[in-house]
C-alpha positions as CSV (number, residue, x, y, z in Angstrom):
1,M,-5.2,-22.1,25.2
2,F,-8.5,-22.6,23.2
3,R,-8.6,-19.1,21.9
4,S,-4.9,-19.1,21.1
5,L,-5.2,-22.2,18.9
6,V,-8.3,-20.9,17.2
7,D,-6.6,-17.6,16.5
8,I,-3.5,-19.4,15.1
9,N,-5.1,-22.2,13.1
10,L,-8.5,-20.9,12.0
11,T,-8.3,-17.1,12.2
12,G,-4.8,-17.1,10.7
13,S,-6.1,-19.3,7.8
14,F,-9.1,-17.0,7.3
15,L,-7.0,-13.8,7.2
16,M,-4.5,-15.3,4.7
17,C,-7.3,-16.5,2.4
18,Q,-9.0,-13.1,2.7
19,A,-5.9,-11.2,1.7
20,I,-5.1,-13.5,-1.2
21,G,-8.8,-13.7,-2.3
22,R,-9.2,-9.9,-2.3
23,H,-6.2,-9.5,-4.5
24,I,-7.2,-12.3,-7.0
25,I,-10.8,-11.1,-7.2
26,A,-9.8,-7.5,-7.7
27,T,-7.6,-8.5,-10.7
28,Q,-10.4,-10.6,-12.2
29,P,-11.1,-9.5,-15.8
30,S,-14.6,-8.0,-16.2
31,G,-17.1,-10.2,-17.8
32,S,-15.4,-13.5,-16.8
33,Q,-17.8,-16.3,-16.5
34,A,-17.6,-20.0,-16.0
35,S,-17.7,-22.1,-19.2
36,I,-17.7,-25.7,-20.3
37,G,-14.3,-27.2,-20.4
38,P,-11.1,-26.4,-18.6
39,A,-10.9,-22.9,-17.3
40,P,-7.6,-21.1,-16.9
41,Q,-6.4,-21.6,-13.4
42,R,-6.2,-18.3,-11.5
43,C,-5.3,-19.4,-8.0
44,S,-5.1,-22.6,-5.9
45,M,-5.1,-22.2,-2.2
46,V,-4.0,-25.2,-0.1
47,L,-4.8,-25.0,3.6
48,I,-3.3,-27.2,6.2
49,A,-5.9,-28.9,8.5
50,S,-5.3,-32.2,10.3
51,M,-6.6,-35.7,10.6
52,S,-7.4,-34.5,14.1
53,S,-10.3,-32.5,12.7
54,S,-12.3,-35.8,12.2
55,I,-11.0,-38.0,15.0
56,V,-10.2,-37.9,18.7
57,N,-6.5,-38.4,19.2
58,Y,-5.0,-40.8,21.7
59,P,-3.3,-40.6,24.2
60,Q,-3.0,-36.8,24.1
61,E,-6.0,-34.6,24.9
62,Q,-6.3,-31.8,22.4
63,C,-9.9,-30.7,21.9
64,A,-8.9,-27.0,21.1
65,Y,-6.5,-28.1,18.4
66,N,-9.0,-30.6,16.9
67,A,-11.8,-28.0,16.9
68,S,-9.6,-25.3,15.3
69,K,-8.5,-27.7,12.5
70,A,-12.1,-28.8,11.8
71,G,-12.9,-25.1,11.3
72,V,-10.1,-24.9,8.7
73,I,-11.8,-27.6,6.7
74,Q,-15.2,-26.0,6.9
75,L,-13.6,-22.6,5.9
76,A,-12.0,-24.3,2.8
77,K,-15.3,-25.8,1.8
78,N,-17.1,-22.5,2.1
79,L,-14.5,-20.5,0.3
80,A,-14.3,-23.2,-2.5
81,T,-18.0,-22.7,-3.3
82,E,-17.9,-18.9,-2.9
83,W,-14.8,-18.3,-5.0
84,A,-15.2,-21.0,-7.7
85,R,-16.7,-18.3,-10.0
86,Y,-13.4,-16.5,-9.8
87,S,-11.4,-19.6,-10.7
88,I,-10.0,-19.8,-7.2
89,R,-9.8,-23.3,-5.9
90,V,-9.5,-24.0,-2.2
91,N,-8.5,-27.4,-0.8
92,C,-7.1,-28.8,2.4
93,I,-4.4,-31.2,3.4
94,S,-5.0,-33.1,6.6
95,P,-1.8,-34.8,7.8
96,G,-1.6,-37.5,10.3
97,Y,1.4,-38.1,12.6
98,M,4.4,-36.9,10.7
99,D,8.2,-37.3,11.3
100,T,9.1,-33.7,12.0
101,A,11.5,-31.9,14.2
102,L,8.7,-31.2,16.6
103,N,8.2,-34.9,17.1
104,R,11.8,-35.8,17.5
105,V,12.1,-35.2,21.2
106,P,12.5,-38.0,23.8
107,A,9.5,-36.8,25.8
108,L,7.3,-38.0,22.9
109,N,8.8,-41.5,22.4
110,A,6.0,-43.2,24.3
111,Q,3.3,-41.4,22.4
112,K,5.0,-42.0,19.0
113,K,5.0,-45.7,19.8
114,I,1.2,-45.6,20.3
115,W,0.7,-43.5,17.1
116,I,2.8,-46.0,15.0
117,E,1.0,-49.0,16.5
118,N,-2.3,-47.5,15.7
119,T,-1.4,-46.5,12.1
120,P,-2.0,-49.3,9.5
121,A,1.2,-48.1,7.6
122,K,3.1,-48.7,10.9
123,R,5.2,-45.5,10.5
124,L,5.1,-41.8,10.7
125,G,4.6,-39.8,7.5
126,A,7.5,-38.0,5.8
127,V,7.5,-34.3,5.1
128,D,8.1,-35.0,1.4
129,E,4.9,-36.9,1.2
130,L,3.0,-33.7,2.3
131,N,5.1,-31.6,-0.1
132,N,4.2,-33.8,-3.1
133,L,0.5,-33.6,-2.2
134,A,0.7,-29.8,-1.9
135,V,2.4,-29.6,-5.4
136,F,-0.4,-31.7,-6.9
137,L,-3.2,-29.6,-5.3
138,A,-1.5,-26.4,-6.6
139,S,-1.0,-27.8,-10.1
140,E,-3.2,-28.0,-13.2
141,G,-3.4,-31.7,-12.5
142,S,-6.1,-30.9,-9.9
143,S,-7.8,-28.2,-11.8
144,F,-11.3,-29.7,-11.3
145,M,-10.7,-30.3,-7.6
146,T,-12.0,-27.8,-5.0
147,G,-13.4,-28.1,-1.5
148,A,-11.6,-31.3,-0.9
149,N,-9.9,-32.4,2.3
150,C,-7.1,-34.8,1.5
151,I,-6.3,-36.9,4.5
152,I,-2.7,-38.2,4.4
153,D,-2.2,-40.3,7.6
154,G,-1.1,-43.8,6.7
155,G,-4.6,-45.0,7.4
156,Y,-4.7,-43.8,11.0
157,S,-8.2,-42.3,10.8
158,L,-9.6,-45.5,9.2
159,W,-9.7,-47.3,12.6
């Protein structure tokens, strides 16, 4: 279970970044250097981590998932520093408990009640809220933002 989650969440993210990064770097015009002022945006990578990378979830036990998602954040931070010279930005979104099809099963009703009670916003997040954050991170509006981990969890991780 542990190895499987690391392979899916962390290794999968690494391999995706590696493939895209190789392509973008290979197409980098020679002599390109950083300058003062806005640089043309070449690429913006948005990785999906989780609020679980920085908290211990309750009531479920999921150390493998949490560790794998913490690795995704560290991967993004490292790549952000290594690839900034190529105008490649790398950021993360760390969702909290979201209202998705995976969570709409009766077996999770008791857990969802606990999640909602422990979220200051008193609700699960909506998928469109994640989509809007991803659009921002991919846009010129965040052109000076790299290596960030944007937690979007209705305040869950504040307590």
